[in-house]
N, C-alpha and C positions, 0 to 999 in steps of 0.2 A: 503493499501499500504505499502512496506514494506520503514521503514525510516522518517516515519511519524505518530507523535501520537498529538491529543488533547493536553492541557494543563486543568489539572482538569476534571472534570467533563461533564462540560456545555464546547464551543468550543469555549473559550474567547482568546485563542491564538492558532499558531498554530508553533505546535516544529520539523523540517525539517533538520534532518541532523545536531541536533545536536545544534541548531544556537538556540539564545536567543530571544527574545519577542519584535518583531515590526521587525525584520528581513526577515519576507516573506512576498512579494507584495503579496497583496489580491484586485483583479480586478472585476468590473460589467460592463460586455460590454465596458470595455477601462475606466470604470470610476475608481481610486483609489477608496479605501474602507479605510480607517483613524482606523474606530473604528469597529472590526468582535461580540463585545461582547455586551450583554444588562443587564442592572441592573436586567430585568426579572431572568435573571440566567435558563430561562426554553423556549430560545424562540430564534433564529438565526434570522443573522443580513439579511439576503436574505429569500426574499420570496418562500417556493420550491413549489411552482403552477406557478411561473414563468419562473424557472431554465429549460433550455430545455441538457447544458451540463457545468461540469466542469471537467478544465483539471488540473495536478499539475504536475511545473516542477522543477525538485528538481538541488538546486547547485549554487551557487554564480553567478551573472551573472553583468553585464557591467551597468552603468550611463543608458544607452538607454531599459534596461529591468526593470527598478525600484533601479538598484545600494543596493541588498539586497545579505545579505550571506548565508540563508536559502534556499529561492525556489520562485513560484509565483505560487499564483492559482487563474484561472482565470476563472469566472463563466461567462456561455455565455444564455442570456434569449435565448427564442422559438424564432421563427421567426412569427410566426402569421400564422394564415389562411384564406385566400383572397377570398374566396369562400362561407365560410360557418358562421353562428355565433356560439359562439360554449362560453363555461361559466363552473367554478367549482369551488364549493364550499369545505368549511371544518366546523364544528364546534365543539365543546368541550366545558365543564366546565368553562374553562380558557378565551379561545380566539375563534375569528372569522378570518377566511380566506377567501378570494375568488378570480378569476379571472372572465375576460370574454374577448371576442375576438371578435371584428368589422372588416368585408371587407367594404371597404369604394368606394369600383370600380377602375376601372383601375388600376391593380395593389396595391391597397394598402390595408393595412390591421391597423387596433389602438389596442394595447392592453394596460390592464388597472385591477391594482391586486394591493390588499391594507391586512393590518392584523389590526384587535384590538383586544388588550391585557386588557379582564376587570376588571377595577378596583380592585386590589387587596389588602387585609388586612394582613397584615404579623406579626408576631411576635409583642413584646411591646417593645417599649423602657426602657432600662435602663439608669441612668443617676445620677449622685453620689448615686447610691444606690437604688435608688427607679424607683417606676416601672410607666411609662407613659402610653400613650395613645397608641391604636396600629399606627404603622406607613402605607401607602398607596402607593401604584405602579398607572404608567400609560402609558401604550408603546401602539404606532399608528405609523404607513409607508406604504409608495405607491408606485407603477412600474408603468412610464408610457411611450409606443415603438411604433413608427410612424414608420413602413417600406415597400416598396415600391421598383418595380423594373419596367423598361425602358422595349420598346421596342424592344431596341437593346442591349438590356442583361448590361445595367448597372446596381446597384441595390445603396441601400442609409438603414436607418434608425437613428432613432435621439431616443434618451433615457435617461430616468431619472427616479432616485433613487432619494427618500426621507425617512426620519422616526425622531421620537421624544418620546422621555420618561423622565419620571419625577417621581423621589420617595422622599417621605417625613418623617417624622418624628415630631414628637409632644409630650413637655411634660408642664404639667402646673398646680401648685396649686397656695396657697396664697401667696407664699413669692416666689415663683423663675418659669420660664420661660424660657424655651431651645425648640428650633423649626430648623430644618436640610432640606437642600432642596436641589436636586442634580438633574441636569437639564443636558441632552444630545439631541444635534439636528446635523445629517447628513446629507447634501445635495451634490445633481452629477447630470449630464448631460455628453450625447455624442453623436459628429453627424459625421455619417463616409457617404464615398461616393464611391464606387468600377468603376470603368471605367473599360469598355470591351476592346479590343485595335482587330484588326481584324488578324494581322497577330505578334502582339508581349504581349499577356497574357493578365495581369491587372495588374493594378494600384491602391492603396488606400491612401486616405487620411483621417485622422478625427481630433478632436479638444475635448478638455476635458477638464469640469471641475469639483474639487471636495473638500469637506469643512467639517469640522467637527468640535463640536464646545461643549466644555465641564465646564460646570460649577457646583460648591459647595459653597451654603449659609447658614452660621450658626449664630442665633440670639439667645441673652440670653437677 
């Protein structure tokens, strides 16, 4: 789309209309995603098997829409099939991803999705001019969504997203030891209810929670 580019080879951040890093509001099912990159550099923040729609709104927005100068990227997950059990799986030499849909009856469906990046060894730590041990990297994430519709036309969904990743590097010899660990955790949830009125359209209310935690530890 014109005016939009990814910063770097991997989508570590989005630049919309010349905005700076952090000036684009990224959402998944109404959940703010504070971190859209991964230490792995080759895996995105949201499992593509659970994505139904991606909307990009360019331009600055007020506080009620995130108070961002760049724009809004709104990711909507699939609603789920309330009639049939469905699933999908993707497997590569680096990772595996899957999604399953379970109809629960009475207009309800439950979806679960997840990804796992196989433990990776990468490069070698060079510290003080000396070659150390290979580093290691882990990544796992999960999505859960309960969707339902009422006989009066009302509908709701409860959605969760979570991810965790760890990168470790270490070096040791008889005189010197160095270890470095980087941990990222993201967790969020949203509940939305839409009320259909007989003569006056619909009203929607939602509540959401989002948290991102990052830590870097170095030991000598």
